[in-house]
C-alpha positions as a Markdown table, in Angstrom:
| # | Residue | x | y | z |
|---|---|---|---|---|
| 1 | Met | 75.7 | -7.8 | 39.5 |
| 2 | Pro | 75.3 | -7.1 | 35.8 |
| 3 | Ala | 74.9 | -3.5 | 34.7 |
| 4 | Glu | 71.5 | -2.4 | 33.4 |
| 5 | Pro | 71.4 | -2.0 | 29.7 |
| 6 | Val | 71.7 | 1.7 | 28.6 |
| 7 | Glu | 69.4 | 3.0 | 25.9 |
| 8 | Pro | 71.4 | 4.5 | 23.0 |
| 9 | Pro | 71.1 | 8.3 | 23.0 |
| 10 | Ala | 69.7 | 8.4 | 19.5 |
| 11 | Val | 66.9 | 6.0 | 20.4 |
| 12 | Ala | 66.0 | 7.9 | 23.6 |
| 13 | Ala | 65.9 | 11.2 | 21.7 |
| 14 | Ala | 63.6 | 9.7 | 19.1 |
| 15 | Ala | 61.3 | 8.4 | 21.8 |
| 16 | Asp | 61.2 | 11.8 | 23.5 |
| 17 | Ala | 60.4 | 13.5 | 20.2 |
| 18 | Ala | 57.6 | 11.0 | 19.4 |
| 19 | Glu | 56.1 | 11.5 | 22.8 |
| 20 | Ala | 56.3 | 15.3 | 22.5 |
| 21 | Ala | 54.6 | 15.1 | 19.1 |
| 22 | Ala | 51.8 | 13.0 | 20.4 |
| 23 | Leu | 51.1 | 15.4 | 23.3 |
| 24 | Ala | 51.1 | 18.3 | 20.9 |
| 25 | Ala | 48.7 | 16.6 | 18.6 |
| 26 | Ala | 46.4 | 15.8 | 21.5 |
| 27 | Asp | 46.5 | 19.5 | 22.6 |
| 28 | Val | 45.6 | 20.6 | 19.1 |
| 29 | Ala | 42.7 | 18.2 | 18.9 |
| 30 | Ala | 41.4 | 19.3 | 22.3 |
| 31 | Asp | 41.6 | 22.9 | 21.3 |
| 32 | Ala | 39.7 | 22.2 | 18.1 |
| 33 | Ala | 37.0 | 20.3 | 20.0 |
| 34 | Gly | 36.6 | 23.2 | 22.5 |
| 35 | Pro | 35.9 | 22.9 | 26.2 |
| 36 | Pro | 34.0 | 19.8 | 27.3 |
| 37 | Pro | 30.2 | 20.2 | 27.6 |
| 38 | Ser | 29.1 | 21.1 | 31.1 |
| 39 | Asp | 26.0 | 19.1 | 32.1 |
| 40 | Ala | 25.8 | 21.1 | 35.3 |
| 41 | Gln | 25.3 | 24.4 | 33.4 |
| 42 | Asp | 22.4 | 22.9 | 31.4 |
| 43 | Ala | 20.9 | 20.9 | 34.2 |
| 44 | Pro | 17.4 | 22.0 | 35.2 |
| 45 | Val | 17.0 | 24.2 | 38.3 |
| 46 | Val | 13.6 | 22.7 | 38.8 |
| 47 | Glu | 12.0 | 19.7 | 37.1 |
| 48 | Thr | 8.8 | 17.7 | 37.5 |
| 49 | Arg | 8.3 | 14.1 | 36.5 |
| 50 | Gly | 4.9 | 12.5 | 36.3 |
| 51 | Leu | 3.5 | 15.2 | 38.5 |
| 52 | Ala | -0.1 | 14.6 | 39.4 |
| 53 | Lys | -2.6 | 16.3 | 41.7 |
| 54 | Ser | -6.2 | 15.3 | 42.6 |
| 55 | Phe | -8.7 | 16.9 | 45.0 |
| 56 | Gly | -10.9 | 14.0 | 46.0 |
| 57 | Glu | -12.1 | 12.4 | 42.7 |
| 58 | Asn | -11.3 | 15.5 | 40.7 |
| 59 | Glu | -8.0 | 14.9 | 38.9 |
| 60 | Ile | -6.4 | 18.3 | 38.1 |
| 61 | Leu | -2.9 | 17.3 | 37.0 |
| 62 | Arg | -2.2 | 14.1 | 35.1 |
| 63 | Gly | 1.4 | 13.4 | 34.7 |
| 64 | Ile | 3.3 | 16.7 | 34.1 |
| 65 | Asp | 6.9 | 16.5 | 32.8 |
| 66 | Phe | 8.5 | 19.9 | 32.9 |
| 67 | Ala | 11.9 | 21.5 | 33.4 |
| 68 | Val | 13.3 | 25.0 | 33.6 |
| 69 | Arg | 17.0 | 25.7 | 33.2 |
| 70 | Pro | 19.2 | 28.5 | 34.6 |
| 71 | Gly | 18.3 | 31.8 | 33.0 |
| 72 | Glu | 15.3 | 30.5 | 31.1 |
| 73 | Val | 11.9 | 32.2 | 30.9 |
| 74 | Val | 9.2 | 29.6 | 30.4 |
| 75 | Ser | 5.6 | 30.8 | 30.1 |
| 76 | Val | 2.7 | 28.3 | 30.9 |
| 77 | Ile | -0.4 | 29.2 | 28.9 |
| 78 | Gly | -3.8 | 27.6 | 28.5 |
| 79 | Ala | -7.5 | 28.1 | 29.1 |
| 80 | Ser | -8.8 | 28.7 | 32.6 |
| 81 | Gly | -9.2 | 25.5 | 34.5 |
| 82 | Ser | -6.5 | 23.7 | 32.6 |
| 83 | Gly | -4.4 | 23.2 | 35.8 |
| 84 | Lys | -1.8 | 26.0 | 35.3 |
| 85 | Ser | -2.0 | 27.6 | 38.8 |
| 86 | Thr | -2.3 | 24.2 | 40.5 |
| 87 | Phe | 0.8 | 23.1 | 38.7 |
| 88 | Leu | 2.8 | 26.1 | 39.9 |
| 89 | Arg | 1.6 | 25.7 | 43.4 |
| 90 | Cys | 2.7 | 22.1 | 43.3 |
| 91 | Val | 6.1 | 23.1 | 42.1 |
| 92 | Asn | 6.5 | 25.4 | 45.1 |
| 93 | Leu | 4.8 | 22.8 | 47.4 |
| 94 | Leu | 2.1 | 25.2 | 48.4 |
| 95 | Glu | 0.0 | 22.2 | 47.3 |
| 96 | Trp | 1.4 | 18.8 | 47.9 |
| 97 | Pro | 1.4 | 16.6 | 44.8 |
| 98 | Ser | -0.6 | 13.4 | 44.8 |
| 99 | Ala | 2.0 | 11.6 | 42.7 |
| 100 | Gly | 5.2 | 12.1 | 40.8 |
| 101 | Glu | 8.4 | 14.0 | 41.6 |
| 102 | Val | 9.6 | 17.6 | 42.0 |
| 103 | Leu | 13.3 | 17.8 | 41.6 |
| 104 | Tyr | 15.5 | 20.7 | 42.7 |
| 105 | His | 19.0 | 20.4 | 41.1 |
| 106 | Gly | 18.2 | 16.7 | 40.6 |
| 107 | Arg | 17.0 | 15.8 | 44.1 |
| 108 | Asn | 13.4 | 15.0 | 44.8 |
| 109 | Val | 12.1 | 17.5 | 47.3 |
| 110 | Leu | 9.2 | 15.2 | 48.2 |
| 111 | Glu | 11.5 | 12.8 | 49.9 |
| 112 | Arg | 11.1 | 12.3 | 53.6 |
| 113 | Gly | 13.4 | 14.6 | 55.5 |
| 114 | Tyr | 13.9 | 17.1 | 52.8 |
| 115 | Asp | 14.2 | 20.8 | 53.9 |
| 116 | Val | 10.9 | 22.0 | 52.4 |
| 117 | Ala | 11.1 | 25.5 | 54.0 |
| 118 | Gly | 14.6 | 25.9 | 52.7 |
| 119 | Tyr | 13.5 | 24.8 | 49.2 |
| 120 | Arg | 10.7 | 27.4 | 49.2 |
| 121 | Thr | 13.2 | 30.2 | 49.9 |
| 122 | Lys | 15.0 | 29.2 | 46.6 |
| 123 | Leu | 11.8 | 29.7 | 44.6 |
| 124 | Gly | 10.2 | 33.1 | 44.9 |
| 125 | Met | 6.4 | 33.3 | 44.3 |
| 126 | Val | 4.4 | 36.2 | 42.9 |
| 127 | Phe | 0.6 | 35.7 | 43.4 |
| 128 | Gln | -2.5 | 36.9 | 41.6 |
| 129 | Gln | -3.8 | 38.7 | 44.6 |
| 130 | Phe | -0.5 | 40.2 | 45.8 |
| 131 | Asn | -0.7 | 38.6 | 49.3 |
| 132 | Leu | 0.9 | 41.6 | 51.0 |
| 133 | Phe | 0.5 | 42.2 | 54.8 |
| 134 | Asn | -2.0 | 45.0 | 55.1 |
| 135 | Asn | -0.8 | 46.0 | 58.5 |
| 136 | Leu | 2.8 | 46.5 | 57.3 |
| 137 | Asn | 4.2 | 49.2 | 55.2 |
| 138 | Val | 5.9 | 48.6 | 51.8 |
| 139 | Leu | 9.4 | 48.3 | 53.3 |
| 140 | Asp | 8.4 | 46.0 | 56.1 |
| 141 | Asn | 6.6 | 43.7 | 53.7 |
| 142 | Cys | 9.9 | 43.2 | 51.9 |
| 143 | Val | 11.9 | 42.8 | 55.1 |
| 144 | Ile | 9.8 | 40.4 | 57.2 |
| 145 | Gly | 10.4 | 37.3 | 55.1 |
| 146 | Gln | 14.1 | 37.8 | 54.9 |
| 147 | Val | 14.4 | 38.1 | 58.7 |
| 148 | Arg | 12.0 | 35.2 | 59.6 |
| 149 | Ala | 12.6 | 32.7 | 56.8 |
| 150 | Ala | 16.1 | 33.5 | 55.7 |
| 151 | Gly | 17.5 | 34.6 | 59.1 |
| 152 | Arg | 19.1 | 37.7 | 57.8 |
| 153 | Pro | 19.9 | 40.6 | 60.2 |
| 154 | Lys | 17.3 | 43.3 | 59.9 |
| 155 | Ala | 19.8 | 46.0 | 58.7 |
| 156 | Glu | 20.9 | 43.8 | 55.9 |
| 157 | Ala | 17.3 | 42.9 | 55.0 |
| 158 | Arg | 16.3 | 46.5 | 54.9 |
| 159 | Glu | 19.2 | 47.3 | 52.6 |
| 160 | Arg | 18.3 | 44.5 | 50.2 |
| 161 | Ala | 14.7 | 45.5 | 50.3 |
| 162 | Leu | 15.4 | 49.1 | 49.4 |
| 163 | Gly | 17.5 | 48.0 | 46.5 |
| 164 | Tyr | 14.8 | 45.8 | 45.0 |
| 165 | Leu | 12.1 | 48.3 | 45.6 |
| 166 | Ala | 14.2 | 50.8 | 43.6 |
| 167 | Lys | 14.6 | 48.2 | 40.9 |
| 168 | Val | 10.8 | 48.0 | 40.5 |
| 169 | Gly | 10.3 | 51.8 | 40.8 |
| 170 | Met | 8.7 | 51.7 | 44.3 |
| 171 | Glu | 11.4 | 53.4 | 46.4 |
| 172 | Arg | 9.3 | 56.5 | 47.0 |
| 173 | His | 6.5 | 54.4 | 48.6 |
| 174 | Val | 8.5 | 52.6 | 51.3 |
| 175 | Asp | 6.3 | 54.0 | 54.1 |
| 176 | Ala | 2.9 | 53.5 | 52.4 |
| 177 | Lys | 0.5 | 50.8 | 53.4 |
| 178 | Pro | -0.9 | 48.4 | 50.8 |
| 179 | Arg | -4.3 | 50.1 | 50.9 |
| 180 | Gln | -2.7 | 53.3 | 49.7 |
| 181 | Leu | -1.4 | 51.7 | 46.5 |
| 182 | Ser | -2.8 | 50.9 | 43.2 |
| 183 | Gly | -3.0 | 47.3 | 42.0 |
| 184 | Gly | 0.0 | 47.7 | 39.8 |
| 185 | Gln | 2.0 | 49.2 | 42.6 |
| 186 | Lys | 1.0 | 46.4 | 44.9 |
| 187 | Gln | 2.2 | 43.8 | 42.4 |
| 188 | Arg | 5.5 | 45.6 | 42.0 |
| 189 | Val | 5.9 | 45.5 | 45.7 |
| 190 | Ala | 5.1 | 41.8 | 45.7 |
| 191 | Ile | 7.8 | 41.3 | 43.0 |
| 192 | Ala | 10.3 | 43.3 | 45.1 |
| 193 | Arg | 9.4 | 41.2 | 48.1 |
| 194 | Ala | 10.1 | 38.0 | 46.2 |
| 195 | Leu | 13.3 | 39.3 | 44.8 |
| 196 | Ser | 14.5 | 40.4 | 48.3 |
| 197 | Met | 14.8 | 36.7 | 49.2 |
| 198 | Glu | 17.2 | 36.4 | 46.3 |
| 199 | Pro | 15.7 | 33.2 | 45.0 |
| 200 | Glu | 17.2 | 31.1 | 42.3 |
| 201 | Ala | 14.0 | 31.2 | 40.3 |
| 202 | Leu | 10.8 | 33.2 | 40.4 |
| 203 | Leu | 7.4 | 31.8 | 39.8 |
| 204 | Phe | 4.6 | 34.1 | 38.7 |
| 205 | Asp | 1.0 | 32.9 | 39.0 |
| 206 | Glu | -1.0 | 35.1 | 36.6 |
| 207 | Pro | 0.5 | 38.3 | 38.0 |
| 208 | Thr | -1.6 | 40.7 | 36.0 |
| 209 | Ser | -5.0 | 39.0 | 36.2 |
| 210 | Ala | -6.2 | 41.1 | 39.1 |
| 211 | Leu | -5.1 | 44.4 | 37.6 |
| 212 | Asp | -7.0 | 47.0 | 35.7 |
| 213 | Pro | -6.0 | 47.1 | 32.1 |
| 214 | Glu | -4.0 | 50.4 | 32.5 |
| 215 | Met | -2.0 | 48.8 | 35.3 |
| 216 | Val | -0.9 | 45.7 | 33.3 |
| 217 | Gly | 1.8 | 47.4 | 31.3 |
| 218 | Glu | 3.8 | 48.6 | 34.3 |
| 219 | Val | 4.0 | 45.1 | 35.8 |
| 220 | Leu | 4.8 | 43.4 | 32.4 |
| 221 | Ser | 7.6 | 46.0 | 31.9 |
| 222 | Val | 9.2 | 45.1 | 35.2 |
| 223 | Met | 8.9 | 41.4 | 34.4 |
| 224 | Gly | 10.5 | 42.0 | 31.0 |
| 225 | Glu | 13.5 | 43.7 | 32.6 |
| 226 | Leu | 13.9 | 40.8 | 35.0 |
| 227 | Ala | 13.9 | 38.4 | 32.1 |
| 228 | Glu | 16.6 | 40.5 | 30.3 |
| 229 | Ser | 18.7 | 40.4 | 33.5 |
| 230 | Gly | 18.9 | 36.6 | 33.3 |
| 231 | Leu | 16.6 | 35.6 | 36.1 |
| 232 | Thr | 15.1 | 32.1 | 35.8 |
| 233 | Met | 11.3 | 32.6 | 35.6 |
| 234 | Val | 8.2 | 30.4 | 35.2 |
| 235 | Val | 5.2 | 32.5 | 34.3 |
| 236 | Val | 1.6 | 31.3 | 34.3 |
| 237 | Thr | -0.1 | 34.0 | 32.2 |
| 238 | His | -2.9 | 35.0 | 29.9 |
| 239 | Glu | -0.8 | 37.7 | 28.4 |
| 240 | Met | 0.0 | 36.1 | 25.1 |
| 241 | Ala | 2.1 | 38.9 | 23.7 |
| 242 | Phe | 4.4 | 38.7 | 26.8 |
| 243 | Ala | 4.6 | 34.9 | 26.4 |
| 244 | Arg | 5.5 | 35.2 | 22.7 |
| 245 | Asp | 8.0 | 38.1 | 23.0 |
| 246 | Val | 9.7 | 37.5 | 26.3 |
| 247 | Ser | 9.7 | 33.8 | 26.9 |
| 248 | Asp | 12.4 | 31.4 | 25.7 |
| 249 | Arg | 9.9 | 28.5 | 25.8 |
| 250 | Val | 6.2 | 28.1 | 26.1 |
| 251 | Ala | 4.2 | 25.2 | 27.5 |
| 252 | Phe | 0.5 | 24.9 | 26.6 |
| 253 | Met | -1.6 | 23.1 | 29.1 |
| 254 | Asp | -4.9 | 21.5 | 28.4 |
| 255 | Gly | -7.0 | 19.2 | 30.6 |
| 256 | Gly | -4.3 | 18.7 | 33.2 |
| 257 | Val | -1.4 | 17.9 | 30.9 |
| 258 | Ile | 1.2 | 19.7 | 28.8 |
| 259 | Ala | -0.3 | 19.3 | 25.4 |
| 260 | Glu | 2.6 | 21.0 | 23.6 |
| 261 | Ser | 5.8 | 22.8 | 24.4 |
| 262 | Gly | 8.7 | 24.3 | 22.5 |
| 263 | Pro | 10.4 | 27.6 | 21.6 |
| 264 | Ala | 8.0 | 30.5 | 22.0 |
| 265 | Ala | 8.3 | 31.7 | 18.4 |
| 266 | Glu | 7.7 | 28.2 | 17.1 |
| 267 | Ile | 4.6 | 27.6 | 19.3 |
| 268 | Phe | 3.0 | 30.9 | 18.3 |
| 269 | Ala | 3.9 | 30.7 | 14.6 |
| 270 | His | 3.5 | 27.0 | 13.9 |
| 271 | Pro | 1.6 | 25.1 | 16.7 |
| 272 | Ala | 1.6 | 21.4 | 16.0 |
| 273 | Gln | -1.4 | 20.3 | 18.0 |
| 274 | Ala | -5.0 | 21.1 | 17.0 |
| 275 | Arg | -5.9 | 22.2 | 20.5 |
| 276 | Thr | -3.0 | 24.6 | 20.6 |
| 277 | Gln | -4.0 | 26.0 | 17.3 |
| 278 | Glu | -7.6 | 26.5 | 18.5 |
| 279 | Phe | -6.4 | 28.3 | 21.7 |
| 280 | Leu | -4.0 | 30.6 | 19.9 |
| 281 | Ala | -6.4 | 31.4 | 17.1 |
| 282 | Arg | -8.2 | 33.8 | 19.4 |
| 283 | Phe | -4.9 | 35.6 | 20.1 |
| 284 | His | -4.0 | 35.9 | 16.4 |
| 285 | Ala | -7.5 | 37.0 | 15.6 |
| 286 | Gly | -7.4 | 39.8 | 18.2 |
């Protein structure tokens, strides 16, 4: 059997050197380009596509496309009756959309068989009217959802609740009933209750609209601290200064659609749409 040809040593060495040089060049190019982009990091936590909602013949939402990404604060502004609160309730499935999609990490939660209860635990909700249980004290208001919806042991739920009540400055009122609290205190408890579920995002439905003017600041201060902590937030609000100063992006709703959206500073300084300009003119004039 004939012997296999042997590559001359000089040729083999040259080939090895060329291969090593090519690998080194590839490494340098990769370092210069930096790490590959991560689509997962920038993918929306929650997204809506063509979201619509009607009550009988009354069309409230007319094809809403919206997304919020991890760590973003997005404020939804607009006149009363523009569909802001209905939109938020459809995102959390407190109202079932008439058409369109609601996607959580890319999957449509409206699909048959989707775990809707589990989805709702991922999106905390803070309501206009607090929605606290009047027969329970502050601590138990923050514990009950953890135990019944999330299945946490009561001792663990109490520990988490106490931590979040301290975060919003309500740790001294754990034994108080809601009727013993001011409006601002009730809303701070409601925020602590939502945080106790440790949601991936928090939805605020006009959280200061039911408060006396002197109570508004304390709630907005807590919300500002949450935004700085990196919590993903969608805020329906009439507090224009908060929307401008705290939000990453602003969506202006009018007549059941998002008429304009973009970076908060840009929307407030240079709104492109005439209707947005008209709406914000009152804020700038005030």
